[in-house]
N, C-alpha and C positions, 0 to 999 in steps of 0.2 A: 504493500498499499505504499509505502513512504517514498520507494524507489521510484514509482510512478509519479509523483508529487511534481516534479519539474519539469514532466513530458504534459503533464496533465494541465497546469498552469501555463504552459506556452503556449499548448493547444485552445485554452483559456483567453487568452491573450490575441492569437489568430482568429478566433471566432469573433471576438469582441470588434477588432479591427476592422475584418470584415463586414462587419454589422453597422460599425459608423460610416464607413464609405458606402453601403448601400442605403441607408438613411440620409445622405446627399440627396440622393433622386426620389428617395421615397416619398417627399416633401409635394414633386410634382403630383400626386395622386389625388389632391384635392384642387388641382389646377384649373382655370374655368378654359374652356373650349378655343378661346381668340389667342392663347397661348400658342398650343397646341400647333392651331392654323399657322402664326406666323412663324413657326420653326419648319414647318412645311413650303410658306412662302421666300423663307430664307433658300432653302433648300434648291428650291425651283428656279429662285430669280439668280442664283448666281450661277447656276449651270448654265442656263441661257446668256447671261454675260459673259461667262469665260469662255463660252464657246467660239462667241462672237469676236472677243477679244483676242484672241490666238491665232485668229482665220484674217482678220482685217488685212495687215501687212500683204499676205498672199493674195488675199484679193485685191486689192489695190494696185499688186502690182500684173497678174496674171491678168484679172478680170478687166481692170480698168486703162492699165497698159502705161504706167507712171515706174519709173526707174528707181532705183533706190536711191537715190540723193533727192529723188521727188517725194516717195510713199514715205519716208519717216516723219518729215515735218507735217505731213498731212494727217497723220497718226498722231502725231505730240499734240498739234493741235485740239484736235478731237477731244483728248485725254485731258489736256489745260483745263477746254471749257467745261469737261463733268466735273471736275475738281473745284471751279471755280461757281459752278452753280450749286455745286453742295454745300459750300459755306454759305450759301444764303437762305438754301431748305428750312431752316429750321423757323423761321419766320413764319413763312409760309406753311408749313405743318400746323403752326399753333392756331393761325387762321381758319384752314379749311379744314382743319380734323386729319386724323390719320389716316382712316377709310378712305374719306374724297382724294386726299393728295396719294394714296395708293393705286387708286383706280386712274387718276390723271396720269402719273408717272408712266405706269403700265399701259396704257394707251397711247401713249405719244412713242412708248417702244415699240408695241405693236405695228402701230403705222410707219416708223423707221426701217425696222425689220423687212416690213413687207415690200417697201421701195427698193430697198437692197436685195431682195430676192429675185423681184420682176426686172429690173432695169439694170442694164451695163453701159449706159449713158452716164460718162461722168459726172457732169456737171448735176444731173438730176440726182444718182446714187446718194453725193456729196451733202446738198444741201438737202435735197429731200428726204434722205436715208439715214446718212451718217450724224449728222449735227443735231436734228432733232435727236437721233439716238441717246445723244450726251446728254440731253438733257432731261429725259424721260427715266435714263440712268441713274442721273444725281435726286431726281425725285424720290428714289428707292430707299436706296441705302441708308439714309439716317430716321429714315422715319420706321424702319423696321428694328433699329436698338431702340428708339424711344417708345416703341409699341412693346417692346421686351418689357423695358421699366413699367409701363403703363398698365400691362396686364398679369404682371406678379405679383406675388404678396413679399413682404420682408423677407421668410424664411425661403423663397423657393429662387429670388433674384438673383444670387452669386450661382447656384447649379444654370440657371437657364441660360445666361451669358456663355458659359460654359458650351453650352449645349447648341447657342448659335453658333459659338465660333466651331463647333464641329462639324454643323451644319454647310457650313462655309466652305468648309476643306474638301467636306463629300460631295459637293456641287462641285467642287476645283477637280476633284478624281474623276470626276464622272465626264467631266466636260472634255478632261486630257484622253480620257479613253472615245468618247464619238467622236473627237477629232481625228484619231486617230483610225477607229472603223471605219467612218464614211469616206475617208481618204484611201485607203485600201482597197475597200471596196469597191468605189467608183474609179478608182485611178486618179493619181495626185492631180494632172490635169485633164479628167473625164469630165465626163457627163451625165444626167439623169433627165431623161424624156418623159414629160405629162402631156396630157389633152394642151396643144397650143402652147407650150412651155418647151425651152430648150434649158434647160439649170446646167451652169458649170458646178464642178464639185463643190467649189466655196462655195455658191450661191443656194446648193441644195443643203450644207453647214448650215445657211444664214435660215432655210426653210427650218431644219430642225429646232433651232434656238427660238423661230417664233414661234413653233409648234408648244415649246416649254413655255411660252411667255406666255401663251392664250392661256394656257392652263393655271394661268393664277389667278385668272379671272373669277372663276366659281370659289376660289379660294377666300379673296377679297371680299365677295359678296357676301360670304358668310361671318365676315366681322359683324358685331352688331356695335350700331352707333350708340355711345355713351357706355360703352362696358368698361369695367374695368375692375381689376383682383385686387382685393384689397386684406387684410390680416382677418378682417370678419367675412369675407365670401367674396362674394360678385356682387359688384355696385351696379346699376342702370341707370345714370340719369343724362337727360337730354342735352346736348353740348348747343352753346348758344355762340354762334358766328359773330364775327367781328362784322362784316356786313352781309348781313341775314338778308335782308332788303334788296338786294343786287343779285344778278342772274349770275352764274357762273365766271362766267367769262370776265365779266367788271369787278367780280370778287378778286380774281384772280391777280387782274391788271392793279388794283387798289393794295390787294396785298404784296405783289413784286415789288410795287413803290416805299411799302414801307418797311418792306426788308432790305433794299436799297438803303435807307433814310437810316433806319436802326446798325446795318454795317458802318457806315460813314461814322456813326455817333460812337459807334465801337471803337474803332481803330485810332480816332480822335484821341480818346480815352487813353487808349494804350501806347500811344506815340509820347505821352506825358510822365509816362513810368519806365524806371532806368530796369525795373527787370523784364521786361518786356523785348530789349536791344539784346540782353544777355540771354535770355530764352529764343530769340531769333537768330542768332550768331551759335548758339545750340543745334539749333533745326538746318542751320545751313551745311553744317557739318556733316549731320547726318543723313542729308541728300544725298553725298557721295557713296552710302553704303546702298541706299534704294536706288541708286544708277543701276546696281548688279540687275534688280527685279525688274526694271524696266526694257532693258538689256534681254532678258527673258522671255517677257512678252513680245516685243517687237523686233527683235534683232534674232534673236535662237532662231525662230523658226525658218526663216529662211537660212538660214547656217545651216539647220538641221537637214532640209532635202536637197542643198547644194552638197554639202559634205555626205552624209549619208545613201543619199538618191531619192526619189519620189516613193511616198508611201512610206516612210522609214518612221518608226513607232516614237517619234519624238515628244508626243502629247502625255502618255503616260510615265513617260521617264521623268519629265518635269512635274508630273502628278505626284512622283516619289516624293517632292516636299510637302505635300499636304499631309501624305500618310505619318511621315518623321514629326511633323508638327503636332498633331494630334497626340502623339505619345509624349512629345518633349517637352512642352509647355508647362502644362501640369507639374513634372515630375520636377524641372530643372528649377518651375518656379517655388516648388516648395523646398526646394534645398538652399536657394538662395535668397530666400524671402527675407532674411535676418540683414542684408548687403541695401547698402545704398543706391537706390537706383540709376545713379549717372556713373559710379563704379562698375556695373554689371552692364551698363549700355557701352562701357569703352571694352570689357572684356567680349562683348558680344562682335563689337566690329571688328576686334581683333581677327577674331575667328572668322568671321564671313569677308574678310578684305581678303584672307589668308585663302580661303577656300576656292576663288576665282583663278588663284596663281594654277591652279591642277589645268583650268583650262588652256592655260599659255603655254603649257610644256609641248615638247613633240611626240605625237600621239606615238610613235615607235617605242618610246620610254613603257609603253603602257601596252604593248603588244604581248610580254608573256602573261601576265595577270589575264589579258581578255584569250588566252588562247587556255589557261589554267580554268580553276575552282571557279571563281569569281566572275570570270567572263560567261562559264555557261550559267550561273545562276543568274545574274543578268541579263544575259542575250537569250537564251535559251529554255531557264525556265519560267522566268518574270514577264520577257518580250516575246517567247514564241516563234524567234528567229530560227531558219534553218541555214545550214552552213556553217563557218567561218563569222567570228564576231570581231566585229570593227573596234580597234584600240576606243575609240570615241564614246561607244556605249557605256565602256569601262568609265572613261575620263567624266563622261556625265553624270553619272552614279556616284562616283566616289565625291564629285564638285556639289550635288546635290545634297548627302548626307552632310557633309562639314559645314557648308551653306545653313543649314536646317538647324543645326546647332547653335550655330550664332546668331540666328534668328531668336531662339528659343529665349535666349538668355537677352538679348537687346530691347526684341521689337515691344513687348508687353508694357518694359519698363519705361520707353521712351513716353508713352501717354500718362504711366505713371509717375514719371518726374515732372510733367507739363502741371500735372494737375496738384502735387505736393508741393513745388512753388507758388502755384497760383495766390494771391491775394483773395481773402476770403470775400466771396461774393462773385468771381470773375472766374472761378474754375472751366465754366464752359467757354469762355473767351478763349482763355487760355488752351483749353483743350484743340479747340476750331485750329488754332494755329498749328496742330498737328498733322497738318495735312500739306503745312508747306513744303517737307522733305520732297513728296512725291511730286508736287507742283514744279520742284525746280530740278527732279530728275527726270521727269518728264522734256524739260524744255532742252535740258544737256542731249538728251535723244535725239531729238527733232534737229538741234545745230549741228552735229559731230559725226551721229554712226551713222548716216547715209555715207558719206565720204568715206569713213572706214572699209563700211561693208562693199561697196566699190572697189575699193584699192587692194581688198586685203582677204576680201571672198566674194570673186565675181561670178556672174551666171557662168561664164566661159574664162577659160587661161589658167594661168597657175594660179595657185590659191596659198594664202599664207593666214590661214585662220588664227593660229596662235597669237599672231600679231594683235588682231584685232581685240582677242580677249586680253592680253598685255594691257594693252591701253585701257581699258575696264579695269581691270588688276590695279594698276597703277594711280588710277585715279580712286577708286575705291580707298586707296592708304590714306587720303586726305583725310578720312572722317576718324580711325583712332587717333592718327599724329595729330590732328589740331585738337583735340579733346584730352587729350594728353598735354600736349604743350601750353593749352591757351586754360587750362583748368582755373588757374586761379583767377583768373578775369571773367570766365562764362560761369563758373558752378555757383549756384546758389544754396542755400541750407535748405531741405526737404523736411516739410511739415512732419511732427512724429516719430522725427528720428534726434537723439542727442549730438554732440559734437565728436562723441566717439564712434557710433554708428555712424554718420556721415560718411564718417572719414575712412571707411573699409576699402 
């Protein structure tokens, strides 16, 4: 009896830990239906967005006829417009309500995707499809974050945001699989004939994303107006709209005006605060790491097709990032929660910047790995390749793994840092500035990457793709080097941490 006591205690501790873990999810058993609907909307919406996002640069080139140097600035402009509208959408949501804003955003996305599917006339596809799509996508993202908070109670909130994050990454993963499956099934530059339509492979991918977008309409319809999740249970209260006496379009116009005025007032206030400039310097440095992700969105698809051949399974290979992040973020977050956010951002940026140097190495160095166990696991088992495995498959897999580790360290902590240093009552304003790195990274991709792509990874002729990646790798080093060397000038005290903790 005595001999078994330690084992029994260990079993009890294990059972208790499992029970505590499961209890985190058990709080959702009383969640109102709207919370589960939001999870579904997030998954479908992200899958539709990412499927379009990773196809855009190939579509602009092969369907609309733009070259590398022309295509990337166009895509960057689309992405920058989406970010700018995202910064303004908060006030619009407050005035229209979440349900109406979601309907509006989804309707605009459906229209944009429909135009992009039906026409290959450049000016019409861009002006009537791509640019409206940026506005529609911008209307959806922030609204769903607000919806999670609105439809969950205090006990459910933390796990609800975790599930939203998981849904986002599962959406990315499904989009990568669909991207590869459709390209392999129809051919990289193939087509699909429908009655009265001759759709290229890339426009067929847009049709798939359109179908996903349409699936969101009944989900949004099932959201009840005025529903709210509270600690006492479901609360239904009719919403009073600011411009209830106006029609929808008048209401939208007046609300956009109010949003612009509020944004100007907000930034006028921020410009008078010293902390704003220090945070801005911090975020400008972070942009050089975010450049890696924009490279993967808009340069990597072209690189993959040119180096690995038409139909190469590059979507699911990049989708491994989502798998790694789902596992790594909570694990690394739990291990590093006692350390200051600024310190963990530096660690994550160092790892992330180091990861891209893998892609800058000669592929021949990785040929032994491609011929061995790693190449067999990545190429034959995971990707289903036949025959020899190109070393780039192994290089991309290793790069994505290391990058994901770095992302798990720094990405969640960027938002934490912005909130921690914000003056009381201005947390949302400082949090909104966290979009700055993406904005700057998109701008850098649009200005410089097209020329690098044409020079080092052209459609025809000799390629030196490792130089293309080396440029990004050296650029990404600006982030950790800058954060380290300028920390005395830009680092600020993080609320909730004493001097010792902040210095770790």
